[in-house]
N, C-alpha and C positions, 0 to 999 in steps of 0.2 A: 503493499501499499503506499502512495507517495506520502512526502512527509505533510503537505497540508492536510490531509485527510488524517493522518495519524493527530495532527495536532487537535484537529475537529473533535475525534473523538475521547482524547487523551487528556488535555490541559486546556482548550478554548473555554470560555465561561457558562454556564449549564444552560443559561437561557439563550445564548446566542446560539450555542450546538443544536440544542432543542428545534428552536425558530430555523435555523439553517436548512436541519433536516426534515422539519414536518411543514413549513409554508409552502416549498414548491409541491409537497405530496399532496396537501390539501388543494393547494389549486388545481392541480392535475385531476383530484377527484371531482372538484366541482365542474370541471371543463367536461370530462368523463360523463356525469350527471346532467348537465346541459345538452350534451349532444343526443344522449338518450331522451331527452325530452323534446328535442328538435323534429326526432321523427314523428313523435306524438303530436308536438305542435303543428308541424306541417300535413302531415296526415288528417289532423282535425280542421285544416282549414280546407280540404276536399267537402266538408260539412256531412260526411256519412258516418254515423254512430255505427255501423256495422266495421267500417275498417279500422277506427279505434278501438272497437271492442277487441277487432283481429289482432290488433299490435298487443294489446294488453293482455290478449290468452297465449299469443306467443313469447311472450317475456318469459316465462319460466324457462322454457325450452331453452331460448337464447341463453338464461343466467346461468346454464349449466358450465358453460363455457369459464365462467368467472370462476366458479366453483374449481376447474380443472387448472386455472392459471392460479388461484389462490394456494391450491396443493402443492403445486410445486415450486411459484414464485416465492410464498411466504415461507414454505418448508426450506427451499433451497437457501433463502436470504437469512434465515437464523443460523442454519447450519455454516453458511458462508461468513458472516461475521462473527461467530464464534472460534470458526476455524483460523480466521486472521486474528483476532485477540489474542490466539495461543500463540501465531507465527506460523501455522501450518497451512503455508499457500499451495501445495500442493492437493491438499486435501479440497481447498476452496476449489482450484480448477477442475479437479474430478467431479467435484459436487455440481458446477455451472453446467457440466456438459451432461451430467445424468439427467438435471432436472429440464434443460431445453429440448433433447431429444425425445425425452419419456414425454413431455407436454406436448409433442407435435405429433407423436404417434397416437396418443390418446385423443387428442382431438380429431385427428381425422379418423380413426375409426367413431367416434362419436358423431361426427359430420354424416358418415356414411349410412351408419346405425338410423338416423333420421329418416334419411330420404328413404331407407329399405322400408322403414315401419310406419310411416306417416299416417297411413289411411287408417292404422289400428291407433296411435296415438293421441291424433288430433281430437276425435271425440271424447275423448280419456280427460283432455285438460278444458272441455267447454266447449269446442268448436260445434257449431250448428250447420243447419244451411246456408245461412245467411253470411256465416263468417269464413266456413272451411276454405272456398277458396281463394282467401285473401289470406289464411296464414298458410296453407300450403307454398303459394309462392313467396310471400315474407322468409320462410325457414328455408327453404330452397338456396336461397342468395346467402345469408346470414349464417346459415349452417354447413349445408353441404358443400357449398362452394366456400364459404367464409370462416369456419370452424378454425382452423392451423392460424392463420394470421390473427384472428380474435384472441386466440388463447396466448400467443408469443406476443404480442403487444402487449398485454398486463403482467405475462411471467417475467419477462426480459424486463420492464421496469421496475418489479421487484428486485431482482438480480444485480442491477445496475446499481441500485439506491443502497443495495447490502456493502457496497463500497465505497460510500459516501458521496458517491456522485449522484445526488438525488436532484438538483437543478436539472441535469441532462435527462434523466429518467422523466422526470414531469413534462420535460420538453416535448419528449415522445410521444406521451400519453396526450398533450395538448396539441400536438399535432394531429394525430388522428380525430381529435373532437372536432377541431377547427375545420379540418377539412371535410368532415360529416354534415358539419353545418350550412357549409357552403355548396356542398353538390346536394342535398337533400331537394331545395327547391327546382336546382336544374333536371334532377330527374324525375321528381313528382310531378312538378307541373312544365318544367320546357318538354320533356319528352313525355310528358300525359301519361307517366307511369305508376301514378297515384302510389298505393303503397309497396308496389313493385319496385319501384324507382326508391323509396325510403331505404330499402333494405339493401338493393346495389350501391348506393351511397355509403353505408355502413360498412360493407364488404371492403369497397375499394378505399376507404379512409384507412382501418385497420390494418389493409395490407401494406400501404405506404407507410404507416407507422412503423411496423414491423421491419421494412428495409431499412428503415432509419437508425432502429436498433442494431440491426446488422452490421449498418455501415461504423455506427458508434463503435463496437465491440472490436471489429477488425481494424479501425485508425486508432484506435487506442492500446494495440498489443504492445506490451512492458508496465504500462499505466494500469490495466486493469486485468486482473487474476481471471476472469470470464473465459471460457474457450468455447468456440464453436467447432471445434474440431473432434470428429466422432473419435478419435483413436483415445480421447481421454475420458472417453464414455467408461464410468466403472461401477459396478455392484459391490466392489468390494470394502473393507474398513465402515462397514455400517451405514453406510451412504443412503442407500433406500427405507432402511428403517429410520434416520434421521430425519431426511426429507418427508416423508410420509407421515409419520407420527406428529411431529410440528407441526407440519401444513394440514393436516387433515381437521384439526376445529375448524378451521375458517371455510374450508372444502364443505362440511357437514352443515356449518352454519349457512352456508348457500344452498345446499341441497334440500335442506329443512326449511328456509326459506320459499324455494320453489314448492314444495309441498303444502308450505301454508297457501302459497299466491293459488296455486289450483284449487284447494279446497275452497278456500274464499270465492274465485270465480264461479266453481261449481255449485256453490249456494247460491250467490248473486244472478245465475243466471235464471235461474226459477222464478226471477222478479222480471228482469229485463234485460236488453243487452245495454240500455243506457246505464243503467246499475252497475255492470260490468267496465262500461267507458268511464264512469265516473269515477269507481276506486282505482282503474288504471291511471286516471289523470291525477287522483290524489296523492297516490303512491310516489307517481314521478315527480311531483312538488317536493314532496316529504323526504325523497332520495337527498336533497339539498343538506339536510340537518345530518342525514345518516354519512354523506360524504364528508363531512366537516369533521364527524368525528371518527370516522375510519381511516380518514387523512391524517388525523393526530396521533391516532393509536398504531396504525402501522408506519409512519415514517419515524417513528423514536425506537422503533426495532432494532436496527443496527447500534444505535448508541448504548440501549441498554443492553443488549447481546454482548458486545466487545467488552463494555466493564464490568459483567459478570463473569465473563472467561479470566478478564486480567485481575478479577477480585477487587476491584476499585468500588465496593459497596456505598460508599459516602455519595460520590458522582452518580451512581445509578439510582439512589432514591432521591435524589435532587432534579434528576430528570424526569421521574416519575411525577414528583410533586407538582413541578412546572406543566405537566402535559396535562395532569387532572384538572388544574386549575384553569388552562386554557378551554379544553375541551368544554367543560363544563358552563363557563362564560359564553361560548359562541354559539354553544347550542341552544342554551336558554335563551339568548337574545333571536336566534333565527326561530324558534318556537313560538315565542310572543308575535313574531312580523306573520309567521304563516298562519296563526291563528285569528289574525286581526285580519287578514288579508285575503282571507279565504274564497269568496265569492269573485273577486278580480281576477284573480289566478286563474280559477278554473275556468272562468269565462274566457280568458285569454285563447285556451284551448279549443273550446268550441262554443258556437253558440247556438247550444240545443237547450231550451229550458231545461225539460225533466233530466238530462246529463248534467247539468249545473246544479241543480236542487241536491242531485244524489253525491257529486264531487265535493262541494261546499261542508255539505255536513260529512262526509267521512273525513276530508282534510281536518277540522278544527278537532276531531277525535285524535285520530294519528299522529297529530304533529306534536300532541304535549308528551312524546317518549323520548322526544330529543335529549334530555338529559340524562334519563334513565340510560339509555343507549351509548350515550358518551361514558359513563363510569364503566359501564359492560365490557365495552370495546376496548378499551383503555387496561381493563384487568385481563382480559383474553390475549391481548398482545403483550403483556407483561411475561405470562407463563410463558406463552409461545419463544420470548425471547430469551428465557434461561431455559427452555429445552422440556420444560414439564407439558406431557401431553394430556395425561387424564382430564385434569380439571378445564383447561380449555373446551374440550370436548363436551363436555357434560352443560358447561354455561352455554355453550352454543347449541345444543340440542334442546335446553330450555327454553332458549329465548326465542327459538321458531320450531315449529312442530311439536314440542314436548308439552307446553301450555296454551298457545294459541289455538291450536286446531280443536281439542277438545273442548274450549270456550266457544269458540266460532259455533260449533253444534249446540249447546247449550242455549248460546245467545240469539240464536235463529229461533229455537222454539220458543223464547219467553217474548222475544221484542221483533224477530222478522229483521228483514234490511235494516232497517234503522237503528239494531242492537249489536249487529254481526263485527262492525269494526271497532267496537269495544276490546273485544279480546287482545288488541295489540298492545294497547297499555297495560292491560293487567298482565299479558305474559312477559313484556318489558321489564315492568316493575319487578316480578318475581324473579327473574334472571339477574337483574342488578342485585337484590337482598342476598342472592345466592352467591351471586361474584363476591360481594364485601365481605360474607361469612367465610370463602374460601381463600380471600388474599390477607387478610388481615393476620392470620399467623405468619405468612411469608414476610410481610411488613415488619411486623416484631423481631423476626429472627436475623432481617437485614438490620435494623437497628442495633440488636445485641451485637452483631459481629462489626459493626462500624465503630461501634463504642468501646469493642475489645481490641481493634487494629489502630484506631487513632482518636483516641478522646481530646484531642485539642480541637480548635475552633478551625473553621472552613479557611483554606489557603484561598486567594483570590482567584486562582484558576479554576476552584470547584463552586464558587457563588453564583 
């Protein structure tokens, strides 16, 4: 690792180090959400609730690519940063090759699987005679053609960030997002392709962003320890186990989120496609708050992992404090904004009275989860950074699927469509409380280790 990156991880003031890593990550997460919202926004301008509903119904299947990317990207980033903290650059290089090539293979198989089985899968996620054709076209371009670049774009961003190149990683993600926003109106309206155009724009933007990361890694040979060379691909030295077990909680959280979304859509489609479109728009808007919390928690993983391996407990605890405070402050402000502006925000996506009514109501309910999510995601990232496997997995499954799905069925039977969305804040609050119970013993242990190692006041570099 270059001297300037070592300085960032070891000696720079903690607040500056955290901001240097998380600000670009948060920006890239926000841009990712904006370009995901762009599909819904521009498709909504067509004025067809069925196409907006199709985008919402397709989203869970598309988000599987995020789960694959997180599995190898976050798992690999944790292992790489810990290996570099121990000075084991060879393991970092072999881990990167394993993550890159395995992620590409899994993505390819997933895209082909969707193509082969879409006739059976689409009805299961809620597609009906009005949305089936739109869903099929959207998924062909985003997954059958685009799964590999979509996965590699996100996974490579995590791996590059693990070496301290947070700005370059975020630029790559932002590049894909910016291109998607520019290409959406061209293909949707210019070529009159509607939802198919949105899918083609997404595929092309992810492909170009992936090519940027490939060029970055090749251009920084000697500075980065990441390798695209298949000869470094290795399953020895517990690399697959370390990568998969650490990355699994984020992947499980994503997959359980998909299961949660499918369940929600299946319940709401019994009322109307406008209700499905409304919850889809509300969730896209609420993803802004989650993107901030997720960016803060993921961005700080390399700093925590590096100092954990280097046994610098004081610096590690300081980084956790700064991240938690930042995340809580920003997500609370975001929740207030989204609650007060729910109606105009939903109306900006589609001017359909029933969809706006559902979307505004759902938005005001689910946006209050922002602070809960902030605490839970930071705790999950801390456990991932230090290489713990079981606790992040438990929290991930509680937050999505474990608590919210049973409450969806219960609330549907008690209050119908108007009550179902309350399952989200109930589940997020429960996951946060469980996370705090699991985290407090680790925090106390770190505090004891810090006091035993150095009871003296903080040095200027660790403030």
